[in-house]
N, CA, C and O of each residue as an XYZ file, in Angstrom:
924
protein
N      51.590    143.543     55.786
C      50.170    143.531     56.284
C      50.114    144.390     57.530
O      51.077    144.310     58.293
N      49.147    145.176     57.828
C      49.069    145.728     59.261
C      47.688    146.281     59.448
O      47.168    147.040     58.629
N      47.046    145.830     60.676
C      45.546    146.333     60.815
C      45.909    147.894     61.228
O      46.955    148.347     61.694
N      44.686    148.543     60.893
C      44.719    149.906     61.407
C      43.372    150.249     62.197
O      42.246    149.780     62.032
N      43.788    151.131     63.032
C      42.380    151.638     63.778
C      41.443    152.449     63.055
O      41.812    153.145     62.109
N      40.213    152.397     63.457
C      39.175    153.044     62.482
C      39.410    154.401     62.706
O      39.017    155.065     61.747
N      39.910    155.085     63.622
C      40.241    156.404     63.808
C      41.355    156.896     62.941
O      41.327    158.016     62.432
N      42.402    155.989     62.768
C      43.473    156.153     61.939
C      43.056    156.234     60.320
O      43.547    157.005     59.495
N      42.157    155.366     60.120
C      41.505    155.495     58.596
C      40.638    156.758     58.487
O      40.664    157.412     57.445
N      39.893    157.113     59.498
C      39.221    158.384     59.337
C      40.063    159.489     59.146
O      39.735    160.454     58.455
N      41.211    159.381     59.771
C      42.192    160.646     59.531
C      42.760    160.568     58.176
O      43.088    161.632     57.649
N      42.928    159.439     57.517
C      43.435    159.413     56.166
C      42.402    159.910     55.289
O      42.675    160.604     54.309
N      41.152    159.560     55.626
C      39.967    160.000     54.763
C      40.000    161.579     54.749
O      39.946    162.218     53.699
N      40.084    162.095     55.866
C      39.901    163.613     56.054
C      41.089    164.305     55.324
O      40.912    165.381     54.752
N      42.421    163.624     55.347
C      43.461    164.177     54.706
C      43.133    164.103     53.236
O      43.343    165.112     52.562
N      42.668    163.078     52.695
C      42.455    162.903     51.351
C      41.436    163.737     50.731
O      41.588    164.131     49.575
N      40.353    164.048     51.454
C      39.462    164.964     51.003
C      39.472    166.524     51.486
O      38.538    167.317     51.367
N      40.754    166.771     52.059
C      40.993    168.072     52.624
C      40.045    168.550     53.567
O      39.556    169.670     53.421
N      39.685    167.704     54.670
C      38.970    168.307     55.594
C      39.547    167.694     57.048
O      38.920    166.869     57.713
N      40.470    168.085     57.310
C      41.342    167.585     58.545
C      40.711    168.137     59.859
O      40.235    169.272     59.827
N      40.676    167.474     60.915
C      40.334    168.046     62.147
C      41.549    168.794     62.756
O      42.653    168.262     62.880
N      41.248    170.149     63.150
C      42.212    171.077     63.568
C      41.952    171.413     65.080
O      42.763    172.052     65.750
N      40.874    170.981     65.521
C      40.561    171.138     66.945
C      41.491    170.318     67.781
O      41.568    169.108     67.569
N      42.196    170.884     68.707
C      43.073    170.104     69.686
C      42.466    168.937     70.422
O      43.076    167.945     70.819
N      41.093    169.209     70.556
C      40.396    168.197     71.346
C      39.703    167.036     70.509
O      39.036    166.103     70.955
N      39.995    167.295     69.306
C      39.501    166.414     68.214
C      38.000    166.393     67.834
O      37.419    165.419     67.355
N      37.451    167.601     68.112
C      36.155    167.994     67.807
C      36.052    168.255     66.291
O      37.088    168.429     65.649
N      34.772    168.290     65.659
C      34.591    168.309     64.159
C      33.933    169.624     63.906
O      33.342    169.761     62.835
N      33.963    170.603     64.758
C      33.125    171.937     64.604
C      33.885    172.590     63.291
O      35.114    172.649     63.347
N      33.327    173.002     62.309
C      33.863    173.775     61.264
C      34.202    172.554     60.158
O      34.506    172.893     59.014
N      34.156    171.421     60.441
C      34.545    170.364     59.289
C      33.367    170.237     58.478
O      32.227    170.400     58.912
N      33.698    169.906     57.139
C      32.627    169.632     56.150
C      31.794    168.484     56.392
O      30.582    168.470     56.178
N      32.535    167.424     56.888
C      31.875    166.252     57.330
C      32.138    165.991     58.867
O      33.237    166.009     59.421
N      30.807    165.723     59.492
C      31.013    165.292     60.965
C      31.476    163.866     61.218
O      31.333    162.901     60.468
N      32.059    163.911     62.419
C      32.611    162.385     62.710
C      31.601    161.279     62.526
O      31.863    160.154     62.100
N      30.383    161.740     62.906
C      29.411    160.586     62.716
C      29.256    160.132     61.393
O      29.141    158.925     61.185
N      29.240    160.944     60.475
C      29.124    160.963     59.071
C      30.322    160.017     58.521
O      30.116    159.041     57.799
N      31.422    160.378     58.898
C      32.634    159.605     58.640
C      32.660    158.151     58.911
O      33.025    157.311     58.088
N      32.242    157.898     60.136
C      32.056    156.619     60.444
C      31.012    155.936     59.977
O      31.107    154.723     59.792
N      29.864    156.622     59.720
C      28.931    155.884     58.925
C      29.117    155.483     57.605
O      28.590    154.449     57.196
N      29.935    156.316     56.765
C      30.574    156.032     55.370
C      31.539    154.932     55.560
O      31.686    154.129     54.639
N      32.239    154.802     56.696
C      33.094    153.819     56.897
C      32.461    152.500     57.004
O      32.795    151.518     56.342
N      31.455    152.542     57.947
C      30.577    151.189     58.103
C      30.214    150.635     56.896
O      30.450    149.458     56.625
N      29.466    151.660     55.898
C      29.015    151.184     54.689
C      30.071    150.650     53.723
O      29.831    149.721     52.952
N      31.243    151.272     53.796
C      32.251    150.902     52.881
C      32.953    149.641     53.214
O      33.211    148.846     52.310
N      33.272    149.405     54.401
C      33.716    148.169     55.113
C      32.701    146.845     54.624
O      33.129    145.752     54.251
N      31.412    147.194     54.715
C      30.378    146.121     54.324
C      30.561    145.895     52.861
O      30.528    144.738     52.443
N      30.751    146.888     52.047
C      30.768    146.697     50.502
C      31.924    146.128     50.194
O      31.808    145.256     49.333
N      33.124    146.328     50.633
C      34.417    145.729     50.447
C      34.263    144.255     50.778
O      34.587    143.397     49.957
N      33.728    143.929     52.076
C      33.523    142.529     52.533
C      32.769    141.800     51.680
O      33.044    140.609     51.532
N      31.763    142.350     51.023
C      30.767    141.610     50.349
C      31.215    141.408     48.860
O      30.894    140.423     48.195
N      32.042    142.510     48.378
C      32.570    142.499     46.988
C      33.658    141.424     46.761
O      33.627    140.674     45.785
N      34.628    141.383     47.712
C      35.854    140.735     47.617
C      35.826    139.271     48.457
O      36.445    138.323     47.975
N      35.139    139.123     49.645
C      34.784    137.917     50.359
C      36.262    137.892     51.137
O      36.778    136.791     51.330
N      36.739    138.741     51.451
C      37.966    138.904     52.369
C      37.977    138.368     53.631
O      38.980    137.816     54.083
N      36.910    138.486     54.263
C      36.601    138.204     55.821
C      36.032    136.727     55.833
O      34.968    136.490     55.260
N      36.657    135.849     56.409
C      36.357    134.407     56.558
C      35.784    134.202     57.927
O      36.247    134.824     58.883
N      34.756    133.323     58.065
C      34.331    132.918     59.339
C      34.116    131.240     59.359
O      33.884    130.665     58.295
N      34.199    130.534     60.552
C      33.660    129.392     60.794
C      32.660    129.507     61.950
O      33.004    129.933     63.053
N      31.477    129.133     61.680
C      30.626    129.381     62.836
C      29.859    127.983     63.189
O      29.654    127.267     62.209
N      29.476    127.567     64.262
C      28.991    126.256     64.707
C      27.525    126.822     65.266
O      27.403    127.795     66.011
N      26.390    125.961     64.719
C      25.117    126.443     65.161
C      24.297    125.248     65.627
O      23.959    124.386     64.816
N      23.977    125.178     66.881
C      23.432    123.917     67.546
C      21.911    124.065     67.336
O      21.304    125.136     67.377
N      21.363    122.819     67.099
C      19.816    122.625     66.749
C      19.368    121.483     67.711
O      20.147    120.718     68.279
N      18.121    121.469     67.812
C      17.545    120.349     68.549
C      16.544    119.387     67.637
O      16.200    119.673     66.490
N      16.179    118.307     68.291
C      15.279    117.490     67.467
C      13.980    118.337     67.160
O      13.387    119.005     68.007
N      13.614    118.216     65.811
C      12.478    118.912     65.553
C      12.432    120.294     65.147
O      11.371    120.809     64.795
N      13.639    120.990     65.177
C      13.804    122.227     64.767
C      13.783    122.321     63.103
O      14.730    121.866     62.462
N      12.933    122.783     62.616
C      12.812    122.978     61.212
C      13.659    124.078     60.757
O      14.056    124.048     59.592
N      14.010    125.111     61.575
C      14.790    126.121     61.247
C      15.914    126.552     62.294
O      15.696    126.417     63.498
N      16.947    126.998     61.890
C      17.881    127.789     62.851
C      18.165    129.223     62.352
O      18.130    129.517     61.157
N      18.458    130.131     63.379
C      18.950    131.330     63.010
C      20.242    131.424     62.356
O      21.232    130.852     62.811
N      20.262    132.157     61.261
C      21.568    132.424     60.565
C      22.155    133.609     61.115
O      21.320    134.499     61.277
N      23.244    133.886     61.431
C      23.909    135.119     62.037
C      23.609    136.109     60.816
O      23.556    135.747     59.641
N      23.424    137.395     61.269
C      23.205    138.453     60.122
C      24.528    138.863     59.534
O      24.488    139.613     58.558
N      25.668    138.481     59.987
C      26.963    138.936     59.486
C      27.355    137.821     58.242
O      28.256    137.991     57.421
N      26.592    136.831     58.307
C      27.189    135.845     57.242
C      26.640    136.279     55.787
O      25.470    136.581     55.550
N      27.559    136.257     54.983
C      27.413    136.654     53.591
C      27.203    135.331     52.677
O      26.060    134.898     52.538
N      28.279    134.701     52.065
C      28.187    133.609     51.265
C      28.538    132.239     52.033
O      29.689    132.077     52.440
N      27.665    131.360     52.214
C      28.065    130.076     52.878
C      28.818    129.221     51.737
O      28.311    128.908     50.660
N      29.939    128.945     52.109
C      30.775    128.076     51.047
C      30.639    126.766     51.237
O      30.554    126.056     50.235
N      30.596    126.229     52.413
C      30.273    124.755     52.836
C      29.798    124.726     54.088
O      29.956    125.617     54.923
N      29.081    123.480     54.271
C      28.472    123.177     55.532
C      28.497    121.699     56.036
O      28.411    120.845     55.153
N      28.584    121.347     57.115
C      28.552    119.971     57.612
C      27.987    119.645     58.817
O      28.019    120.516     59.687
N      27.406    118.444     59.105
C      26.942    118.135     60.482
C      28.304    117.624     61.173
O      29.025    116.754     60.684
N      28.540    118.276     62.350
C      29.708    118.052     62.992
C      29.763    116.543     63.453
O      30.767    115.874     63.206
N      28.753    116.043     64.080
C      28.779    114.928     64.915
C      28.924    113.653     63.860
O      29.384    112.594     64.289
N      28.554    113.767     62.582
C      28.806    112.715     61.704
C      29.820    112.962     60.560
O      30.110    112.128     59.703
N      30.386    114.381     60.671
C      31.102    114.736     59.604
C      30.414    114.473     58.190
O      31.103    114.020     57.275
N      29.197    114.724     58.020
C      28.536    114.856     56.932
C      28.286    116.121     56.246
O      27.749    117.057     56.839
N      28.688    116.204     54.896
C      28.246    117.649     54.296
C      26.819    117.831     54.222
O      26.015    116.900     54.197
N      26.518    119.088     54.187
C      25.156    119.532     53.915
C      25.129    120.530     52.889
O      25.825    121.545     52.915
N      24.276    120.215     51.941
C      24.236    121.046     50.708
C      23.272    122.196     50.720
O      22.174    122.029     51.251
N      23.569    123.289     50.208
C      22.754    124.422     50.339
C      21.880    124.483     48.726
O      22.472    124.418     47.649
N      20.565    124.602     48.862
C      19.751    124.828     47.703
C      18.805    125.818     47.892
O      18.470    126.182     49.019
N      18.298    126.334     46.756
C      17.273    127.472     46.748
C      15.879    126.783     46.993
O      15.693    125.647     46.557
N      14.929    127.433     47.662
C      13.676    127.015     47.954
C      12.951    126.408     46.780
O      12.206    125.449     46.981
N      13.115    126.887     45.597
C      12.400    126.260     44.534
C      13.075    124.974     44.080
O      12.394    124.068     43.599
N      14.291    124.876     44.209
C      14.878    123.448     44.038
C      14.491    122.502     45.007
O      14.288    121.334     44.678
N      14.365    122.900     46.199
C      13.992    121.985     47.415
C      12.666    121.323     47.032
O      12.398    120.145     47.268
N      11.878    122.184     46.429
C      10.397    121.959     46.150
C      10.112    121.013     45.037
O       9.154    120.241     45.012
N      11.104    121.148     44.036
C      10.852    120.405     42.786
C      11.936    119.254     42.444
O      12.019    118.632     41.384
N      12.612    119.140     43.405
C      13.879    118.157     43.172
C      15.014    118.818     42.852
O      14.978    119.977     42.437
N      16.114    118.152     43.012
C      17.627    118.828     42.618
C      18.487    117.781     42.317
O      18.305    116.590     42.568
N      19.515    118.343     41.715
C      20.735    117.635     41.373
C      21.881    117.827     42.307
O      22.245    118.881     42.829
N      22.449    116.490     42.446
C      23.720    116.536     43.278
C      24.865    117.233     42.387
O      24.695    117.632     41.235
N      25.977    117.304     43.070
C      27.193    117.859     42.602
C      27.609    116.755     41.142
O      28.072    117.196     40.091
N      27.364    115.547     41.362
C      27.710    114.728     40.197
C      26.550    114.458     39.245
O      26.688    113.555     38.420
N      25.432    115.155     39.287
C      24.428    115.269     38.238
C      23.338    114.305     38.549
O      22.359    114.283     37.803
N      23.412    113.402     39.706
C      22.289    112.647     39.843
C      21.067    113.476     40.274
O      21.107    114.372     41.117
N      19.940    113.060     39.575
C      18.690    113.719     40.030
C      18.234    113.146     41.180
O      18.270    111.917     41.236
N      17.761    113.836     42.223
C      16.942    113.303     43.351
C      15.572    113.529     43.381
O      15.211    114.622     42.943
N      14.685    112.735     43.806
C      13.334    113.039     43.830
C      12.940    114.085     44.744
O      13.692    114.608     45.567
N      11.592    114.395     44.538
C      11.073    115.713     45.272
C      11.365    115.526     46.765
O      11.158    114.490     47.397
N      11.880    116.688     47.250
C      12.353    116.589     48.492
C      11.464    117.872     49.295
O      11.667    119.081     49.186
N      10.562    117.264     50.014
C       9.646    118.559     50.636
C      10.324    118.973     51.809
O      10.964    118.175     52.494
N      10.202    120.379     52.121
C      10.778    121.036     53.208
C       9.701    120.836     54.381
O      10.000    121.304     55.480
N       8.608    120.249     54.250
C       7.670    119.959     55.254
C       7.295    118.413     55.383
O       7.187    117.729     54.365
N       7.109    117.901     56.597
C       6.448    116.740     56.818
C       7.442    115.601     56.829
O       7.032    114.482     57.137
N       8.697    115.785     56.524
C       9.726    114.645     56.554
C      10.772    114.976     57.676
O      11.158    116.109     57.964
N      11.136    113.891     58.216
C      12.146    114.021     59.516
C      13.284    112.974     59.147
O      13.080    111.934     58.520
N      14.444    113.380     59.602
C      15.593    112.376     59.469
C      16.928    113.329     59.660
O      16.871    114.455     60.155
N      18.016    112.764     59.236
C      19.174    113.537     59.498
C      19.285    114.521     58.167
O      19.186    114.104     57.013
N      19.492    115.793     58.511
C      19.677    116.709     57.349
C      20.582    116.616     56.386
O      21.745    116.403     56.729
N      20.268    116.749     55.009
C      21.043    116.529     53.953
C      21.219    117.910     53.206
O      22.174    118.114     52.455
N      20.246    118.834     53.457
C      20.315    120.153     52.852
C      19.689    121.050     53.598
O      18.963    120.730     54.540
N      19.948    122.419     53.191
C      19.398    123.384     54.030
C      18.989    124.540     52.854
O      19.636    124.616     51.810
N      17.921    125.365     53.125
C      17.621    126.604     52.224
C      17.781    127.703     52.942
O      17.514    127.671     54.144
N      18.216    128.791     52.374
C      18.352    130.104     53.080
C      17.450    131.204     52.474
O      17.435    132.348     52.929
N      16.792    130.851     51.555
C      15.783    131.898     50.899
C      14.430    131.699     51.117
O      13.615    132.239     50.369
N      14.037    130.916     52.144
C      12.606    130.711     52.483
C      12.172    131.310     53.605
O      11.092    131.899     53.588
N      12.966    131.251     54.778
C      12.387    132.121     56.039
C      13.606    133.181     56.106
O      14.765    132.772     56.046
N      13.342    134.396     56.219
C      14.211    135.554     56.535
C      15.201    135.290     57.584
O      14.771    134.968     58.692
N      16.491    135.381     57.392
C      17.319    135.215     58.471
C      17.568    133.876     59.110
O      18.211    133.731     60.150
N      16.966    132.820     58.352
C      17.080    131.556     58.960
C      17.450    130.691     57.898
O      17.388    130.994     56.706
N      17.885    129.472     58.417
C      18.363    128.157     57.550
C      17.173    127.085     57.821
O      16.917    126.645     58.941
N      16.536    126.756     56.722
C      15.625    125.675     56.774
C      16.087    124.316     56.478
O      16.374    124.092     55.302
N      16.225    123.271     57.420
C      16.671    121.982     57.363
C      15.636    121.262     56.268
O      14.462    121.598     56.110
N      16.361    120.141     55.508
C      15.670    119.337     54.862
C      16.394    117.940     54.762
O      17.397    117.820     54.058
N      15.873    116.896     55.472
C      14.469    116.964     56.238
C      14.763    117.617     57.476
O      15.871    118.068     57.768
N      13.470    117.667     58.388
C      13.611    118.207     59.669
C      14.543    117.242     60.647
O      14.388    116.020     60.665
N      15.398    117.841     61.352
C      16.239    116.995     62.196
C      15.434    116.079     63.135
O      14.448    116.546     63.705
N      15.791    114.845     63.320
C      15.053    113.740     64.087
C      16.075    113.647     65.332
O      15.815    112.845     66.229
N      17.075    114.342     65.396
C      17.889    114.385     66.677
C      18.663    115.618     66.673
O      18.834    116.239     65.624
N      19.138    116.006     67.780
C      20.104    117.160     68.072
C      21.279    117.145     67.338
O      21.689    116.069     66.903
N      21.899    118.202     67.127
C      23.195    118.205     66.379
C      23.853    119.544     66.407
O      23.630    120.417     67.246
N      24.749    119.624     65.331
C      25.458    120.975     65.279
C      25.701    121.106     63.854
O      26.140    120.123     63.256
N      25.509    122.027     63.322
C      25.700    122.557     61.980
C      26.878    123.499     61.762
O      26.844    124.605     62.300
N      27.995    123.113     60.954
C      29.149    123.986     61.038
C      29.132    124.529     59.696
O      29.097    123.722     58.768
N      29.153    125.845     59.432
C      29.169    126.604     58.276
C      30.562    127.481     58.128
O      30.952    128.236     59.019
N      31.207    127.291     56.972
C      32.341    128.157     56.535
C      31.685    129.245     55.485
O      30.900    129.007     54.566
N      32.180    130.369     55.849
C      31.518    131.547     55.125
C      32.283    132.648     54.984
O      33.265    132.732     55.722
N      32.029    133.667     54.074
C      32.354    134.817     54.010
C      31.569    135.692     54.920
O      30.456    135.329     55.299
N      32.117    136.892     55.315
C      31.378    137.475     56.394
C      31.627    139.091     56.303
O      32.522    139.592     55.622
N      30.759    139.770     57.041
C      31.040    141.269     57.160
C      31.298    141.411     58.688
O      31.067    140.485     59.466
N      31.779    142.598     59.070
C      32.011    142.735     60.509
C      30.715    142.433     61.442
O      29.590    142.794     61.098
N      30.918    141.889     62.390
C      30.095    141.450     63.575
C      29.305    142.678     64.357
O      28.143    142.674     64.762
N      30.359    143.797     64.448
C      30.055    144.741     65.456
C      30.031    146.111     64.732
O      30.610    146.225     63.652
N      29.443    147.049     65.241
C      29.584    148.298     64.641
C      30.981    148.938     65.098
O      31.548    148.817     66.184
N      31.417    149.732     63.833
C      32.584    150.384     63.948
C      32.778    151.368     65.195
O      31.936    152.201     65.529
N      33.873    151.181     65.768
C      34.229    152.330     66.859
C      35.545    152.845     66.521
O      36.317    152.226     65.788
N      35.822    154.015     67.066
C      37.062    154.868     66.582
C      38.357    154.138     67.037
O      39.416    154.134     66.409
N      38.092    153.468     68.324
C      39.464    152.991     68.970
C      39.651    151.378     68.775
O      40.372    150.689     69.495
N      38.825    150.865     67.601
C      38.893    149.235     67.233
C      39.671    149.283     65.940
O      39.740    150.212     65.135
N      40.264    148.049     65.903
C      40.941    147.723     64.776
C      39.950    147.213     63.484
O      39.027    146.422     63.678
N      40.223    147.693     62.330
C      39.527    147.193     61.253
C      39.895    145.646     61.038
O      40.972    145.173     61.402
N      38.930    144.946     60.436
C      39.412    143.551     60.198
C      40.135    143.488     58.980
O      40.503    142.356     58.666
N      40.458    144.494     58.150
C      41.018    144.318     56.982
C      42.616    144.696     57.298
O      42.940    145.832     57.643
N      43.532    143.653     57.146
C      44.994    143.967     57.409
C      45.696    144.289     56.128
O      46.790    144.850     56.188
N      45.130    143.962     54.904
C      45.832    144.201     53.793
C      45.621    145.723     53.319
O      44.507    146.248     53.307
N      46.636    146.288     52.984
C      46.587    147.729     52.404
C      45.704    147.879     51.366
O      45.077    148.938     51.365
N      45.475    147.057     50.435
C      44.664    147.169     49.275
C      43.148    147.189     49.738
O      42.344    147.920     49.161
N      42.770    146.357     50.809
C      41.485    146.485     51.266
C      41.199    147.648     51.888
O      40.088    148.149     51.712
N      42.150    148.269     52.716
C      41.978    149.471     53.235
C      41.888    150.664     52.268
O      41.229    151.676     52.507
N      42.620    150.451     51.139
C      42.419    151.570     49.997
C      41.083    151.481     49.551
O      40.444    152.516     49.362
N      40.544    150.282     49.344
C      39.059    150.086     48.869
C      38.120    150.782     49.807
O      37.245    151.535     49.381
N      38.280    150.558     50.965
C      37.271    151.219     51.996
C      37.460    152.828     51.842
O      36.449    153.530     51.807
N      38.732    153.404     51.751
C      38.796    154.754     51.354
C      38.149    155.164     50.024
O      37.470    156.190     49.983
N      38.305    154.520     49.103
C      37.523    154.815     47.898
C      36.090    154.832     47.994
O      35.461    155.772     47.509
N      35.455    153.780     48.635
C      34.123    153.603     48.745
C      33.571    154.980     49.821
O      32.571    155.658     49.583
N      34.397    155.150     50.894
C      34.112    156.335     51.727
C      34.017    157.588     50.878
O      33.124    158.392     51.148
N      34.833    157.825     49.901
C      35.033    159.199     49.329
C      33.719    159.273     48.280
O      33.057    160.284     48.046
N      33.521    157.949     47.719
C      32.275    158.049     46.718
C      31.171    158.414     47.361
O      30.434    159.207     46.776
N      30.796    157.945     48.675
C      29.730    158.127     49.316
C      29.788    159.685     49.899
O      28.812    160.416     49.730
N      30.795    160.089     50.486
C      31.081    161.439     50.933
C      30.567    162.534     50.033
O      29.757    163.376     50.420
N      31.116    162.485     48.706
C      30.773    163.380     47.878
C      29.405    163.437     47.339
O      29.046    164.293     46.529
N      28.767    162.652     47.734
C      27.170    162.557     47.490
C      26.347    163.330     48.549
O      25.131    163.459     48.407
N      26.994    163.832     49.588
C      26.384    164.308     50.683
C      25.835    165.796     50.162
O      26.602    166.690     49.804
N      24.360    165.915     50.179
C      23.521    167.008     49.811
C      23.743    168.268     50.506
O      22.963    168.702     51.353
N      24.925    168.912     50.104
C      25.384    170.141     50.717
C      26.132    170.973     49.752
O      26.989    170.427     49.057
N      25.904    172.201     49.640
C      26.649    173.064     48.606
C      28.333    172.812     48.706
O      29.048    172.759     47.706
N      28.767    172.687     49.926
C      30.261    172.508     50.115
C      30.793    171.192     49.787
O      31.981    171.042     49.503
N      29.871    170.136     49.819
C      30.376    168.718     49.721
C      29.906    168.024     48.747
O      30.542    167.014     48.446
N      28.769    168.329     48.038
C      28.233    167.604     47.027
C      29.085    167.893     45.639
O      29.193    169.009     45.130
N      29.659    166.697     45.133
C      30.370    166.734     43.832
C      30.136    165.396     43.036
O      31.068    164.592     43.039
N      29.171    165.129     42.466
C      28.730    164.029     41.757
C      29.761    163.573     40.675
O      29.759    162.408     40.280
N      30.582    164.439     40.233
C      31.653    164.159     39.140
C      32.734    163.177     40.060
O      33.122    162.072     39.681
N      33.054    163.713     41.112
C      34.022    163.131     41.858
C      33.567    161.784     42.399
O      34.282    160.782     42.410
N      32.323    161.845     42.843
C      31.590    160.598     43.389
C      31.594    159.488     42.475
O      31.931    158.355     42.818
N      31.189    159.830     41.207
C      31.154    158.814     40.051
C      32.749    158.410     39.750
O      33.000    157.245     39.441
N      33.636    159.230     39.830
C      34.997    158.919     39.649
C      35.613    157.851     40.658
O      36.320    156.904     40.313
N      35.250    158.138     41.887
C      35.579    157.151     42.967
C      34.837    155.928     42.821
O      35.400    154.868     43.092
N      33.572    155.944     42.405
C      32.814    154.739     42.286
C      33.530    153.822     41.158
O      33.683    152.607     41.284
N      33.919    154.532     40.111
C      34.606    153.797     39.023
C      35.933    153.104     39.487
O      36.265    151.983     39.102
N      36.698    153.923     40.398
C      37.802    153.333     40.901
C      37.575    152.320     41.611
O      38.306    151.352     41.398
N      36.572    152.199     42.615
C      36.261    151.365     43.455
C      36.012    150.055     42.755
O      36.610    149.048     43.131
N      35.014    150.014     41.586
C      34.715    148.991     40.824
C      35.949    148.433     40.164
O      36.205    147.229     40.145
N      36.545    149.178     39.736
C      37.967    148.556     38.851
C      38.783    147.814     39.946
O      38.919    146.597     39.819
N      39.296    148.403     40.933
C      40.202    147.910     41.988
C      39.536    146.598     42.605
O      40.195    145.567     42.740
N      38.133    146.696     42.989
C      37.680    145.552     43.690
C      37.491    144.418     42.763
O      37.490    143.290     43.257
N      37.332    144.555     41.492
C      37.312    143.409     40.556
C      38.778    142.781     40.478
O      38.926    141.573     40.292
N      39.878    143.678     40.633
C      41.011    142.939     40.511
C      41.531    142.267     42.018
O      42.278    141.290     42.078
N      41.021    142.942     43.134
C      41.183    142.284     44.266
C      40.502    140.907     44.245
O      41.097    139.867     44.527
N      39.163    140.984     43.876
C      38.604    139.638     43.778
C      39.227    138.766     43.131
O      39.450    137.668     43.643
N      39.553    139.012     42.127
C      40.310    138.175     41.009
C      41.717    137.500     41.669
O      42.020    136.325     41.458
N      42.496    138.377     42.463
C      43.661    138.002     43.012
C      43.300    137.013     44.042
O      44.012    136.015     44.152
N      42.044    137.207     44.983
C      41.938    136.349     46.027
C      41.354    135.132     45.528
O      41.777    134.136     46.115
N      40.500    134.910     44.611
C      40.214    133.823     43.880
C      41.346    133.011     43.305
O      41.193    131.790     43.317
N      42.340    133.452     42.858
C      43.499    132.719     42.493
C      44.320    132.303     43.542
O      44.978    131.264     43.482
N      44.317    133.152     44.619
C      45.190    132.776     45.883
C      44.444    131.305     46.470
O      45.132    130.379     46.898
N      43.101    131.259     46.422
C      42.363    130.201     47.106
C      42.059    129.134     46.299
O      41.559    128.116     46.778
N      42.338    129.264     44.955
C      42.030    128.054     44.218
C      43.168    127.029     44.338
O      44.326    127.384     44.115
N      42.859    125.712     44.699
C      43.601    124.735     44.793
C      44.527    124.600     43.475
O      44.030    124.915     42.394
N      45.785    124.166     43.533
C      46.585    123.987     42.200
C      46.193    122.772     41.583
O      45.946    121.750     42.223
N      46.126    122.882     40.182
C      45.931    121.837     39.371
C      47.053    120.743     39.455
O      48.208    120.993     39.801
N      46.581    119.484     39.096
C      47.545    118.414     39.023
C      48.013    118.256     37.475
O      47.215    118.106     36.549
N      49.433    118.313     37.332
C      49.974    118.341     35.976
C      50.463    116.739     35.814
O      51.166    116.130     36.620
N      50.019    116.324     34.816
C      50.217    115.060     34.287
C      51.582    115.155     33.449
O      51.727    115.977     32.545
N      52.518    114.284     33.815
C      53.743    114.279     32.972
C      53.554    113.342     31.720
O      52.965    112.261     31.740
N      54.038    113.821     30.833
C      54.080    112.988     29.400
C      55.599    112.596     29.340
O      56.531    113.383     29.507
N      55.691    111.345     29.094
C      57.207    110.778     28.974
C      57.202    110.001     27.758
O      58.228    109.431     27.386
């Protein structure tokens, strides 16, 4: 495994599509794809790979005050895998807004009564992510300050710059980024660049290998089962 600079991946992309930079100063004059387009495609591709495979992990702590009905959820958070209240080491479950309004079932199947998102206070036991855009809504509303810790998959926090390392260290993830970039680049509406046949081919390859990568990561992360010996 080895991280790669965004500029190095851009060079690999240009070599693959037959559009290398020949200017000694690194200018893109005469190139089919301008540098700003290449890095735009790269940013889209990195987000797509992160969302599809769940390769990037984050643990983030969010402080809240008494009476805070909602807290801001960082925009780079994708799937929240688990959450807890740090001070009491208590799990906090995620539910959809309609679940929270009509009652919901715990992991063990026990039905909990109607849990309103409004007008109740106490120690939060749940949060909804799909009620307020970009925010997490506590149920019940906190009656004291605390810290919510979430473990999640994520996309890059910052815009991609040529001299920065990509967050993907595995070669297969870098290859997925290149596939997605090429699928997008061949859709550029220009007589010299548009090639919808190639674009569809790269889309298909991306889908195929992204499924394989997702399956591999799921196997790696799954806890091993317990084997009961028969004597």
